[in-house]
OpenMM code with the backbone's topology and positions (N, CA, C; nanometers):
from openmm import Vec3, app, unit

residues = "UNK UNK UNK UNK UNK UNK UNK UNK UNK UNK UNK UNK UNK UNK UNK UNK UNK UNK UNK UNK UNK UNK UNK UNK UNK UNK UNK UNK UNK UNK UNK UNK UNK UNK UNK UNK UNK UNK UNK UNK UNK UNK UNK UNK UNK UNK UNK UNK UNK UNK UNK UNK UNK UNK UNK UNK UNK UNK UNK UNK UNK UNK UNK UNK UNK UNK UNK UNK UNK UNK UNK UNK UNK UNK UNK UNK UNK UNK UNK UNK UNK UNK UNK UNK UNK UNK UNK UNK UNK UNK UNK UNK UNK UNK UNK UNK UNK UNK UNK UNK UNK UNK UNK UNK UNK UNK UNK UNK UNK".split()
positions = [
    Vec3(-3.7651, 0.4651, 2.8360),
    Vec3(-3.6480, 0.4684, 2.9133),
    Vec3(-3.6115, 0.3265, 2.9586),
    Vec3(-3.4921, 0.2781, 2.9507),
    Vec3(-3.4583, 0.1457, 2.9925),
    Vec3(-3.4692, 0.1261, 3.1491),
    Vec3(-3.4640, -0.0079, 3.1864),
    Vec3(-3.4725, -0.0476, 3.3227),
    Vec3(-3.3427, -0.1052, 3.3647),
    Vec3(-3.2991, -0.0897, 3.4941),
    Vec3(-3.1944, -0.1656, 3.5551),
    Vec3(-3.2484, -0.2827, 3.6311),
    Vec3(-3.1887, -0.3969, 3.6027),
    Vec3(-3.2329, -0.5223, 3.6570),
    Vec3(-3.1297, -0.5935, 3.7297),
    Vec3(-3.1599, -0.6660, 3.8332),
    Vec3(-3.0706, -0.7583, 3.8957),
    Vec3(-3.1454, -0.8977, 3.9190),
    Vec3(-3.1077, -1.0027, 3.8649),
    Vec3(-3.1697, -1.1286, 3.8771),
    Vec3(-3.3138, -1.1204, 3.8318),
    Vec3(-3.3417, -1.0481, 3.7237),
    Vec3(-3.4716, -1.0349, 3.6697),
    Vec3(-3.5671, -0.9391, 3.7413),
    Vec3(-3.5262, -0.8813, 3.8562),
    Vec3(-3.5952, -0.7850, 3.9278),
    Vec3(-3.5574, -0.6357, 3.8890),
    Vec3(-3.6560, -0.5620, 3.8635),
    Vec3(-3.6403, -0.4178, 3.8319),
    Vec3(-3.5925, -0.3414, 3.9548),
    Vec3(-3.4795, -0.2811, 3.9437),
    Vec3(-3.4239, -0.1912, 4.0484),
    Vec3(-3.4799, -0.0459, 4.0393),
    Vec3(-3.4666, -0.0038, 3.8962),
    Vec3(-3.5090, 0.1405, 3.8744),
    Vec3(-3.5024, 0.1656, 3.7299),
    Vec3(-3.5448, 0.2862, 3.6864),
    Vec3(-3.5128, 0.3238, 3.5422),
    Vec3(-3.3800, 0.3753, 3.5435),
    Vec3(-3.3192, 0.3665, 3.4156),
    Vec3(-3.1813, 0.4064, 3.4033),
    Vec3(-3.1600, 0.4827, 3.2758),
    Vec3(-3.0877, 0.5913, 3.2938),
    Vec3(-3.0507, 0.6724, 3.1732),
    Vec3(-2.8969, 0.6172, 3.1305),
    Vec3(-2.8747, 0.6050, 3.0015),
    Vec3(-2.7449, 0.5554, 2.9574),
    Vec3(-2.6717, 0.6801, 2.8844),
    Vec3(-2.5594, 0.7188, 2.9407),
    Vec3(-2.4741, 0.8113, 2.8814),
    Vec3(-2.3632, 0.7475, 2.8168),
    Vec3(-2.3557, 0.7303, 2.6851),
    Vec3(-2.2627, 0.6555, 2.6152),
    Vec3(-2.1668, 0.7443, 2.5406),
    Vec3(-2.2045, 0.8656, 2.4991),
    Vec3(-2.1122, 0.9503, 2.4261),
    Vec3(-2.0393, 1.0397, 2.5135),
    Vec3(-1.9334, 1.1110, 2.4564),
    Vec3(-1.8495, 1.1983, 2.5276),
    Vec3(-1.9295, 1.3072, 2.5990),
    Vec3(-2.0254, 1.3751, 2.5274),
    Vec3(-2.0989, 1.4782, 2.5850),
    Vec3(-2.1912, 1.4300, 2.6935),
    Vec3(-2.2634, 1.3244, 2.6831),
    Vec3(-2.3431, 1.2738, 2.7877),
    Vec3(-2.2639, 1.2433, 2.9163),
    Vec3(-2.1441, 1.1714, 2.8926),
    Vec3(-2.0670, 1.1350, 2.9971),
    Vec3(-2.0037, 1.2396, 3.0726),
    Vec3(-1.9570, 1.3563, 2.9867),
    Vec3(-1.9017, 1.4693, 3.0492),
    Vec3(-1.9955, 1.5573, 3.1376),
    Vec3(-2.1245, 1.5546, 3.0841),
    Vec3(-2.2359, 1.6287, 3.1548),
    Vec3(-2.2716, 1.5574, 3.2835),
    Vec3(-2.2979, 1.4266, 3.2636),
    Vec3(-2.3332, 1.3393, 3.3722),
    Vec3(-2.4588, 1.3997, 3.4504),
    Vec3(-2.4388, 1.4180, 3.5852),
    Vec3(-2.5380, 1.4686, 3.6714),
    Vec3(-2.5242, 1.6230, 3.7021),
    Vec3(-2.4260, 1.6921, 3.6317),
    Vec3(-2.4099, 1.8254, 3.6590),
    Vec3(-2.5310, 1.9112, 3.6301),
    Vec3(-2.5655, 2.0104, 3.7085),
    Vec3(-2.6727, 2.0896, 3.7010),
    Vec3(-2.8065, 2.0231, 3.7513),
    Vec3(-2.8047, 1.9053, 3.7916),
    Vec3(-2.9348, 1.8518, 3.8399),
    Vec3(-2.9388, 1.8618, 3.9952),
    Vec3(-3.0587, 1.8747, 4.0501),
    Vec3(-3.0703, 1.8836, 4.1921),
    Vec3(-3.1230, 1.7431, 4.2534),
    Vec3(-3.1479, 1.6559, 4.1635),
    Vec3(-3.1844, 1.5169, 4.2230),
    Vec3(-3.1854, 1.4162, 4.0930),
    Vec3(-3.2087, 1.2896, 4.1190),
    Vec3(-3.1953, 1.1919, 4.0123),
    Vec3(-3.3026, 1.0871, 4.0501),
    Vec3(-3.4004, 1.0682, 3.9682),
    Vec3(-3.4891, 0.9571, 3.9868),
    Vec3(-3.4341, 0.8365, 3.9028),
    Vec3(-3.4031, 0.7447, 3.9750),
    Vec3(-3.3443, 0.6203, 3.9106),
    Vec3(-3.1880, 0.6194, 3.9154),
    Vec3(-3.1281, 0.5851, 3.7920),
    Vec3(-2.9819, 0.5913, 3.7961),
    Vec3(-2.9415, 0.6432, 3.6606),
    Vec3(-2.8163, 0.6700, 3.6490),
    Vec3(-2.7319, 0.7023, 3.5448),
    Vec3(-2.6135, 0.6147, 3.5083),
    Vec3(-2.6107, 0.5524, 3.4022),
    Vec3(-2.5066, 0.4549, 3.3613),
    Vec3(-2.4118, 0.5257, 3.2584),
    Vec3(-2.2791, 0.5490, 3.3112),
    Vec3(-2.1903, 0.6130, 3.2166),
    Vec3(-2.0973, 0.5040, 3.1608),
    Vec3(-2.1035, 0.4993, 3.0268),
    Vec3(-2.0272, 0.3866, 2.9678),
    Vec3(-1.9516, 0.4530, 2.8400),
    Vec3(-1.8226, 0.4322, 2.8153),
    Vec3(-1.7296, 0.3639, 2.9097),
    Vec3(-1.6905, 0.4670, 3.0192),
    Vec3(-1.6527, 0.4155, 3.1310),
    Vec3(-1.5890, 0.4888, 3.2377),
    Vec3(-1.5215, 0.4132, 3.3466),
    Vec3(-1.4232, 0.4618, 3.4094),
    Vec3(-1.3598, 0.3750, 3.5114),
    Vec3(-1.3272, 0.4593, 3.6346),
    Vec3(-1.3736, 0.5989, 3.6249),
    Vec3(-1.3582, 0.6968, 3.7280),
    Vec3(-1.4665, 0.7951, 3.7172),
    Vec3(-1.5043, 0.8525, 3.8385),
    Vec3(-1.5973, 0.9627, 3.8362),
    Vec3(-1.5557, 1.0633, 3.9334),
    Vec3(-1.6137, 1.1885, 3.9291),
    Vec3(-1.5951, 1.3015, 4.0013),
    Vec3(-1.7285, 1.3632, 4.0472),
    Vec3(-1.7429, 1.4377, 4.1493),
    Vec3(-1.8542, 1.5071, 4.1939),
    Vec3(-1.8395, 1.6484, 4.1823),
    Vec3(-1.7411, 1.6986, 4.1130),
    Vec3(-1.7108, 1.8451, 4.1026),
    Vec3(-1.8402, 1.9144, 4.0476),
    Vec3(-1.8706, 2.0130, 4.1212),
    Vec3(-1.9979, 2.0886, 4.0713),
    Vec3(-2.1275, 2.0282, 4.0916),
    Vec3(-2.1325, 1.9107, 4.1688),
    Vec3(-2.2623, 1.8476, 4.1875),
    Vec3(-2.3289, 1.9022, 4.3022),
    Vec3(-2.4644, 1.8971, 4.3135),
    Vec3(-2.5360, 1.9530, 4.4086),
    Vec3(-2.5935, 1.8513, 4.5193),
    Vec3(-2.5633, 1.7299, 4.4993),
    Vec3(-2.6107, 1.6361, 4.6077),
    Vec3(-2.5125, 1.5114, 4.6033),
    Vec3(-2.5126, 1.4298, 4.7190),
    Vec3(-2.4189, 1.3218, 4.7207),
    Vec3(-2.4765, 1.1975, 4.6358),
    Vec3(-2.3959, 1.1157, 4.5963),
    Vec3(-2.4299, 1.0133, 4.5010),
    Vec3(-2.3759, 0.8695, 4.5525),
    Vec3(-2.4411, 0.7690, 4.5155),
    Vec3(-2.3817, 0.6269, 4.5420),
    Vec3(-2.3292, 0.5914, 4.4039),
    Vec3(-2.2008, 0.5323, 4.3962),
    Vec3(-2.1416, 0.4968, 4.2727),
    Vec3(-2.0931, 0.3380, 4.2793),
    Vec3(-2.1364, 0.2786, 4.1611),
    Vec3(-2.1048, 0.1412, 4.1436),
    Vec3(-2.0173, 0.1258, 4.0188),
    Vec3(-1.9059, 0.0605, 4.0357),
    Vec3(-1.8117, 0.0376, 3.9320),
    Vec3(-1.8482, -0.1000, 3.8741),
    Vec3(-1.8738, -0.1264, 3.7347),
    Vec3(-1.9002, -0.2479, 3.6839),
    Vec3(-1.7956, -0.2835, 3.5732),
    Vec3(-1.7900, -0.4181, 3.5406),
    Vec3(-1.7064, -0.4533, 3.4410),
    Vec3(-1.7882, -0.4790, 3.3073),
    Vec3(-1.7231, -0.5427, 3.2108),
    Vec3(-1.7901, -0.5524, 3.0828),
    Vec3(-1.9128, -0.6372, 3.0943),
    Vec3(-1.9232, -0.7331, 3.1844),
    Vec3(-2.0376, -0.8217, 3.2085),
    Vec3(-2.1421, -0.7601, 3.3036),
    Vec3(-2.1219, -0.6318, 3.3361),
    Vec3(-2.2032, -0.5553, 3.4310),
    Vec3(-2.2033, -0.6231, 3.5727),
    Vec3(-2.0972, -0.6949, 3.6038),
    Vec3(-2.0820, -0.7361, 3.7506),
    Vec3(-2.0137, -0.6046, 3.8307),
    Vec3(-2.0864, -0.5944, 3.9469),
    Vec3(-2.0357, -0.4966, 4.0247),
    Vec3(-1.9088, -0.5210, 4.0955),
    Vec3(-1.8171, -0.4381, 4.0636),
    Vec3(-1.6805, -0.4519, 4.1118),
    Vec3(-1.6497, -0.3938, 4.2449),
    Vec3(-1.6961, -0.2746, 4.2709),
    Vec3(-1.6805, -0.1854, 4.3836),
    Vec3(-1.8031, -0.0915, 4.3953),
    Vec3(-1.8271, -0.0550, 4.5210),
    Vec3(-1.9381, 0.0417, 4.5496),
    Vec3(-1.8814, 0.1496, 4.6435),
    Vec3(-1.9218, 0.2686, 4.6139),
    Vec3(-1.8968, 0.3761, 4.7090),
    Vec3(-2.0193, 0.4393, 4.7354),
    Vec3(-2.0655, 0.4517, 4.8709),
    Vec3(-2.1878, 0.4944, 4.9109),
    Vec3(-2.1728, 0.6421, 4.9477),
    Vec3(-2.2625, 0.7339, 4.9278),
    Vec3(-2.2714, 0.8647, 4.9656),
    Vec3(-2.1454, 0.9487, 4.9346),
    Vec3(-2.0953, 0.9348, 4.8103),
    Vec3(-1.9740, 1.0234, 4.7615),
    Vec3(-2.0192, 1.1631, 4.7637),
    Vec3(-1.9656, 1.2511, 4.8499),
    Vec3(-2.0029, 1.3770, 4.8722),
    Vec3(-1.9674, 1.4756, 4.7383),
    Vec3(-2.0329, 1.5896, 4.7226),
    Vec3(-1.9983, 1.6721, 4.6038),
    Vec3(-1.8556, 1.7237, 4.6350),
    Vec3(-1.8019, 1.7659, 4.5238),
    Vec3(-1.6662, 1.8142, 4.5148),
    Vec3(-1.5538, 1.7141, 4.5510),
    Vec3(-1.5684, 1.5961, 4.5089),
    Vec3(-1.4704, 1.4982, 4.5375),
    Vec3(-1.4340, 1.4173, 4.3937),
    Vec3(-1.3161, 1.3652, 4.3970),
    Vec3(-1.2652, 1.2944, 4.2792),
    Vec3(-1.2358, 1.1402, 4.3197),
    Vec3(-1.3079, 1.0628, 4.2616),
    Vec3(-1.2935, 0.9107, 4.2964),
    Vec3(-1.1778, 0.8448, 4.2232),
    Vec3(-1.1192, 0.7590, 4.2867),
    Vec3(-0.9984, 0.6917, 4.2469),
    Vec3(-1.0409, 0.5940, 4.1264),
    Vec3(-0.9655, 0.5895, 4.0199),
    Vec3(-1.0069, 0.4858, 3.9087),
    Vec3(-1.0043, 0.3520, 3.9501),
    Vec3(-1.1022, 0.2782, 3.8989),
    Vec3(-1.1003, 0.1324, 3.9178),
    Vec3(-1.0616, 0.0695, 3.7837),
    Vec3(-0.9376, 0.0185, 3.7664),
    Vec3(-0.8769, -0.0153, 3.6434),
    Vec3(-0.9595, -0.1171, 3.5712),
    Vec3(-1.0297, -0.2132, 3.6356),
    Vec3(-1.0969, -0.3208, 3.5661),
    Vec3(-1.2449, -0.2720, 3.5321),
    Vec3(-1.2776, -0.1538, 3.5730),
    Vec3(-1.4190, -0.1058, 3.5480),
    Vec3(-1.4223, -0.0627, 3.4062),
    Vec3(-1.5445, -0.0851, 3.3492),
    Vec3(-1.5703, -0.0468, 3.2089),
    Vec3(-1.6955, 0.0495, 3.2007),
    Vec3(-1.7704, 0.0640, 3.3199),
    Vec3(-1.8856, 0.1503, 3.3231),
    Vec3(-1.9032, 0.1784, 3.4764),
    Vec3(-1.9716, 0.2921, 3.4929),
    Vec3(-1.9985, 0.3481, 3.6299),
    Vec3(-2.1494, 0.3767, 3.6383),
    Vec3(-2.2077, 0.3159, 3.7418),
    Vec3(-2.3540, 0.3414, 3.7780),
    Vec3(-2.3647, 0.4480, 3.8825),
    Vec3(-2.4424, 0.5597, 3.8619),
    Vec3(-2.4589, 0.6546, 3.9630),
    Vec3(-2.6128, 0.6700, 4.0056),
    Vec3(-2.6387, 0.6931, 4.1251),
    Vec3(-2.7689, 0.7112, 4.1826),
    Vec3(-2.7549, 0.7910, 4.3046),
    Vec3(-2.8744, 0.8614, 4.3456),
    Vec3(-2.8698, 0.9419, 4.4709),
    Vec3(-2.8325, 0.8583, 4.5824),
    Vec3(-2.7587, 0.9196, 4.6743),
    Vec3(-2.7141, 0.8580, 4.7921),
    Vec3(-2.8222, 0.7925, 4.8621),
    Vec3(-2.8094, 0.6694, 4.9106),
    Vec3(-2.9003, 0.5894, 4.9790),
    Vec3(-2.9771, 0.4984, 4.8909),
    Vec3(-2.9725, 0.5031, 4.7531),
    Vec3(-3.0406, 0.4210, 4.6630),
    Vec3(-2.9870, 0.2826, 4.6684),
    Vec3(-2.8518, 0.2662, 4.6679),
    Vec3(-2.7907, 0.1318, 4.6710),
    Vec3(-2.8320, 0.0483, 4.7940),
    Vec3(-2.8362, 0.1267, 4.9086),
    Vec3(-2.8869, 0.0462, 5.0345),
    Vec3(-3.0328, 0.0077, 5.0125),
    Vec3(-3.1205, 0.0981, 4.9643),
    Vec3(-3.2665, 0.0539, 4.9347),
    Vec3(-3.2738, -0.0644, 4.8389),
    Vec3(-3.1924, -0.0614, 4.7367),
    Vec3(-3.1852, -0.1695, 4.6402),
    Vec3(-3.1243, -0.2948, 4.6847),
    Vec3(-3.0374, -0.2860, 4.7971),
    Vec3(-2.9650, -0.3976, 4.8289),
    Vec3(-2.8384, -0.4302, 4.7353),
    Vec3(-2.7869, -0.3316, 4.6620),
    Vec3(-2.6798, -0.3522, 4.5667),
    Vec3(-2.5513, -0.3879, 4.6459),
    Vec3(-2.4872, -0.5025, 4.6005),
    Vec3(-2.3653, -0.5262, 4.6683),
    Vec3(-2.2660, -0.5748, 4.5531),
    Vec3(-2.1275, -0.5596, 4.5881),
    Vec3(-2.0173, -0.6181, 4.5048),
    Vec3(-2.0497, -0.7573, 4.4839),
    Vec3(-2.0392, -0.7879, 4.3447),
    Vec3(-2.0640, -0.9282, 4.2848),
    Vec3(-2.1982, -0.9319, 4.2235),
    Vec3(-2.2875, -0.8498, 4.2442),
    Vec3(-2.4255, -0.8521, 4.1796),
    Vec3(-2.3880, -0.8317, 4.0267),
    Vec3(-2.4821, -0.8995, 3.9487),
    Vec3(-2.4683, -0.8881, 3.8043),
    Vec3(-2.5954, -0.8140, 3.7510),
    Vec3(-2.5710, -0.6998, 3.7015),
    Vec3(-2.6901, -0.6160, 3.6436),
    Vec3(-2.7080, -0.6268, 3.5071),
    Vec3(-2.8307, -0.5664, 3.4721),
    Vec3(-2.8647, -0.5829, 3.3188),
    Vec3(-2.9566, -0.4555, 3.2900),
    Vec3(-2.9213, -0.4016, 3.1706),
    Vec3(-3.0047, -0.2774, 3.1261),
    Vec3(-3.0977, -0.3336, 3.0209),
    Vec3(-3.2165, -0.3234, 3.0472),
    Vec3(-3.3172, -0.3683, 2.9261),
    Vec3(-3.4265, -0.2697, 2.9132),
] * unit.nanometer
topology = app.Topology()
chain = topology.addChain("A")
for resn in residues:
    res = topology.addResidue(resn, chain)
    for name in ("N", "CA", "C"):
        topology.addAtom(name, app.Element.getBySymbol(name[0]), res)
């Protein structure tokens, strides 16, 4: 499984959902997430049918964090971020533990 890095430091393991089926399923049906899920391409997410709150980071083509939403509750629809090209999802509280902020540049390796 790939790793999510910032400035060469490993933040967590990351699943990459690049196809329509993987992006459509996302975190549905799961009760937790160890690490993160990268939805690519994506500019908007929802938590309809989800069982737990998530942190959401919208990133551009260079994986620079454009916006962060912490603790998005289940059964919500997020507003699109038109400049986003991918979305990173993690369990609520993960971004605070990782110190993830707008402007950070991430890498999947």
